[in-house]
VEXGU-171944 format. One record per residue (C-alpha): x, y, z. Coordinates in pm, 1 decimal, decimal comma. Example, Ala and Ser with C-alpha at 12.3 -4.5 7.8 and 13.67 -1.06 7.14 Angstrom:
BEGIN
        x        y        z
   1230,0   -450,0    780,0
   1367,0   -106,0    714,0
This chain:
BEGIN
        x        y        z
     77,6   -323,4   1586,7
    456,5   -316,3   1634,1
    516,1   -516,9   1316,8
    303,5   -277,7   1112,1
    495,9     21,8   1241,2
    828,9   -152,3   1173,5
    726,2   -239,1    815,7
    600,2    115,6    751,5
    937,1    247,2    872,9
   1122,6     23,6    628,7
    904,9    136,2    339,9
    952,3    502,9    429,5
   1330,7    461,3    435,7
   1320,5    300,5     90,3
   1128,9    597,8    -46,2
   1394,9    841,1     74,0
   1683,5    667,9   -106,3
   1851,3    824,9   -408,4
   1637,4    851,3   -723,5
   1663,8    536,7   -929,6
   1797,6    318,7   -647,6
   1457,5    176,2   -561,3
   1416,3   -191,5   -657,5
   1120,1   -260,5   -885,5
    978,3   -554,2  -1080,6
   1080,0   -555,3  -1446,8
    858,6   -849,2  -1534,6
    768,7  -1210,5  -1473,2
    907,0  -1506,8  -1663,8
    872,8  -1882,8  -1644,3
   1078,6  -2022,2  -1359,2
   1305,3  -2219,9  -1592,5
   1392,4  -1898,4  -1783,1
   1461,8  -1681,7  -1479,4
   1836,8  -1738,8  -1447,6
   1882,2  -1710,3  -1824,6
   1717,9  -1367,9  -1805,4
   1933,0  -1260,4  -1509,6
   2247,4  -1356,4  -1707,1
   2119,5  -1176,9  -2019,6
   2063,7   -862,3  -1811,9
   2410,6   -891,7  -1655,1
   2566,4   -907,4  -2003,6
   2431,4   -558,9  -2078,0
   2536,4   -422,7  -1737,4
   2205,6   -445,7  -1550,5
   2215,0   -587,6  -1198,5
   1909,2   -812,4  -1156,6
   1774,2  -1079,9   -925,3
   1506,5  -1343,0   -977,7
   1255,5  -1413,2   -702,2
   1108,6  -1758,7   -745,9
    740,2  -1835,3   -699,5
    762,8  -2212,0   -672,3
    396,6  -2309,1   -673,5
    188,8  -2359,8   -981,5
   -127,9  -2153,4   -983,9
   -436,9  -2269,3  -1170,8
   -234,5  -2507,7  -1385,1
      4,2  -2236,7  -1507,3
    378,8  -2303,9  -1485,2
    573,9  -2164,2  -1192,1
    703,8  -1812,8  -1253,0
    974,5  -1583,4  -1120,8
    978,4  -1207,6  -1074,6
   1279,9  -1025,2  -1221,1
   1382,1   -735,6   -997,5
   1604,8   -444,8  -1109,2
   1690,3    -91,2   -999,7
   1436,7    165,4  -1113,3
   1697,3    348,4  -1323,4
   1746,6     28,9  -1533,1
   1377,4    -56,1  -1572,4
   1324,8     51,0  -1935,2
   1641,9   -119,2  -2060,5
   1566,4   -433,0  -1858,9
   1218,1   -462,1  -2008,3
   1367,1   -434,7  -2357,7
   1605,9   -721,2  -2280,4
   1328,2   -933,2  -2126,3
   1100,2   -871,4  -2425,0
   1376,5   -982,7  -2663,1
   1437,2  -1297,5  -2455,4
   1770,4  -1451,5  -2359,4
   2016,4  -1520,6  -2639,4
   2038,8  -1879,6  -2760,2
   2344,3  -2081,0  -2649,4
   2655,8  -2040,0  -2862,8
   2687,6  -2284,8  -3148,9
   2314,3  -2320,9  -3221,3
């Protein structure tokens, strides 16, 4: 019971933070693309992190969740939908 109360307290504190500061999932990408996406987001000024899900599920490739601040969610989804830019010189 103590763990549940502790976790509920953490979640309540997150809800009371400034509007837009909450961390949300912008999308999921293949694991091999996750760091490319984080760098693409950083190039447009969006702070992002990739959370790796290492295991393959039902034969699908491993994926990563891209996490951003709520205020950047719309812009981050646009960048993720466009995909990371190809390397220079190609």
